[in-house]
C-alpha positions, 0 to 999 in steps of 0.5 A, a space after each residue: 477320949 475316943 469318938 465314934 467314926 462313921 464311914 460316909 463313903 469313898 470318893 475319887 480325888 481328881 487332884 491327887 488321882 487317889 481314892 479318899 475315905 471319908 469318915 464322919 464323927 458321929 453326932 457332929 458335923 466334922 469329917 475326916 478325909 483319908 487318902 487310901 490305895 486303890 485296892 483298899 478303896 475297892 475292898 471298902 466300896 464292895 462291902 458298902 455296896 454289898 457287891 459279892 465276890 466269887 472268892 474271899 478277898 484279903 479282908 474277907 479272909 482275915 475276917 474269917 481267920 479272926 472268927 475261925 480262931 475264936 478272936 473277937 474284934 472289940 473295935 477299930 481305932 484310927 489312932 494317930 497322925 504322924 508325918 502325914 501318915 495315919 495309923 490305926 489299931 485293931 483291938 482283939 480279945 480272946 479268953 479275956 486276953 487283949 491284943 492290939 494289932 497295928 494297921 493301915 486305916 484303910 485295911 482296918 476300916 475294910 475289916 470293921 465293915 466286914 466284922 460290923 464293929 465300931 470305928 473310933 478316932 483316938 485321942 492323938 488323932 483328935 489332937 492332930 488331924 485336920 477335920 473338915 468342920 461344917 457346923 456353922 457354914 457360910 454359903 459355900 460350906 452349906 453346899 459342902 454340908 448338903 453334899 456330905 450329908 447326901 453322900 452316896 454311890 447314886 449321887 457320886 457314881 460308883 467307884 470304878 476300878 
């Protein structure tokens, strides 16, 4: 069974010197961190912060192409975790024909934000991924819960490239 994921933001993990995409299971207190590349982080943050670009970025181009040829993005699915690598799928339709395209989760999320479609966690991902569960927190977890609930660019500082 698939569950809806909500993009909470992108933060910089100082331990790995990499950006981390933070997804939350809708209506739950479980979070999924996915480490991503700098360019993908920039694409996600620019859309979350409504930062205009002078020319279309790659994800804007792909979104325009999808719309231009009459395809519809039905959903994005973060589908699996294999050997510490996350997998995603872009589910497209045109004229009642369905297409599923393999993707990196960061690219799929950047596209989903532009197309404004739902992002789901697939069944395999739900079985394999390590979600951060803060539903019954002791003191340290309560601090994490508040931090995650209030996660926004103003608190964390803008992601700078």
